[in-house]
RODO-2510 file (C-alpha; in nm, 4 decimals, decimal comma):
residues 83
     n   res          X          Y          Z
     1     g    -1,2223     1,5718    -1,5990
     2     y    -0,9921     1,4233    -1,3447
     3     f    -0,9706     1,0665    -1,2251
     4     e    -0,8484     0,9769    -0,8748
     5     q    -0,8150     0,6113    -0,7800
     6     r    -0,6817     0,4096    -0,4876
     7     v    -0,6019     0,0446    -0,5436
     8     v    -0,5316    -0,1867    -0,2499
     9     e    -0,4234    -0,5387    -0,3315
    10     c    -0,2888    -0,8376    -0,1455
    11     r    -0,0385    -1,0484    -0,3344
    12     f    -0,0108    -1,4090    -0,2266
    13     s     0,3080    -1,5866    -0,3329
    14     s     0,2177    -1,9053    -0,1447
    15     k    -0,0414    -2,0478     0,0924
    16     d     0,1949    -1,9613     0,3767
    17     l     0,0811    -1,6370     0,5453
    18     q     0,4427    -1,5176     0,5502
    19     g     0,4304    -1,4789     0,1722
    20     i     0,1644    -1,2064     0,1676
    21     e     0,2419    -0,8581     0,0386
    22     l     0,0157    -0,5519     0,0658
    23     i     0,0304    -0,2949    -0,2148
    24     d    -0,1597     0,0321    -0,1631
    25     s    -0,1390     0,2523    -0,4743
    26     y    -0,2680     0,6038    -0,5346
    27     v    -0,3352     0,6941    -0,8979
    28     f    -0,4229     1,0249    -1,0594
    29     n    -0,5272     1,0298    -1,4262
    30     q    -0,3875     0,6781    -1,4799
    31     a    -0,0448     0,7671    -1,3360
    32     e     0,0565     0,6092    -1,0061
    33     y     0,2078     0,8798    -0,7893
    34     i     0,2592     0,7067    -0,4541
    35     r     0,2639     0,3476    -0,3262
    36     f     0,2903     0,1687     0,0049
    37     n     0,4507    -0,1732    -0,0156
    38     s     0,4446    -0,3834     0,3021
    39     t     0,7724    -0,5493     0,2026
    40     v     0,9439    -0,2092     0,1879
    41     g     0,7463    -0,0886     0,4927
    42     k     0,7016     0,2704     0,3791
    43     f     0,5502     0,4945     0,1126
    44     v     0,7459     0,5588    -0,2067
    45     g     0,6658     0,8530    -0,4356
    46     y     0,6893     0,8329    -0,8143
    47     t     0,6131     1,1945    -0,9038
    48     e     0,7075     1,5269    -0,7455
    49     h     0,3713     1,5357    -0,5678
    50     g     0,4078     1,1699    -0,4646
    51     v     0,7564     1,2218    -0,3219
    52     k     0,6315     1,5110    -0,1069
    53     n     0,3392     1,3029     0,0174
    54     a     0,5644     1,0035     0,0850
    55     e     0,7979     1,2163     0,2978
    56     a     0,5058     1,3563     0,4977
    57     w     0,3267     1,0232     0,5410
    58     n     0,6457     0,8364     0,6334
    59     s     0,7261     1,0957     0,9005
    60     d     0,3837     1,0474     1,0637
    61     a     0,4472     0,7452     1,2887
    62     a     0,0779     0,6854     1,3654
    63     f    -0,0263     0,6972     0,9991
    64     l     0,2601     0,4685     0,8968
    65     a     0,1770     0,2207     1,1760
    66     q    -0,1864     0,2157     1,0626
    67     e    -0,0830     0,1384     0,7040
    68     r     0,1538    -0,1370     0,8187
    69     g    -0,1338    -0,2861     1,0199
    70     e    -0,3440    -0,3255     0,7061
    71     l    -0,1432    -0,6355     0,6131
    72     e    -0,2693    -0,8084     0,9279
    73     r    -0,6164    -0,6558     0,9284
    74     y    -0,7049    -0,6897     0,5616
    75     c    -0,4774    -0,9338     0,3799
    76     k    -0,4245    -1,2048     0,6372
    77     q    -0,7907    -1,1994     0,7377
    78     h    -0,8970    -1,2649     0,3778
    79     a    -0,6214    -1,5135     0,2955
    80     p    -0,8372    -1,8243     0,3517
    81     i    -1,0857    -1,6914     0,0947
    82     a    -0,8248    -1,5901    -0,1644
    83     c    -0,5917    -1,8899    -0,1412
***
C-alpha cells in the first residue's frame, strides 16, 4: 500500500514569539517531497513531483499567503501552551 502523511510543526527557539518557525512537510512512503518553511517563506520541492508542486503552489499568491498565515494562526496562538 501507499502512505501519505502531512506533518505540521512549530519550532520554538526561544520564548520570544519572533523565534517561532513553521514547518509544513508532505511525505509519501516515508520520503518528504515538499516542505513549506516560514523562514524561507515558500515551498521547496525535494523530488521531481515536489518541485513541480512547489512551483505551482508558490505561483498561487492566495495559497501562499494562506500558508504564511499559519505561523500567526497556529504557532503563535499555541505558543503559551508549548513554551
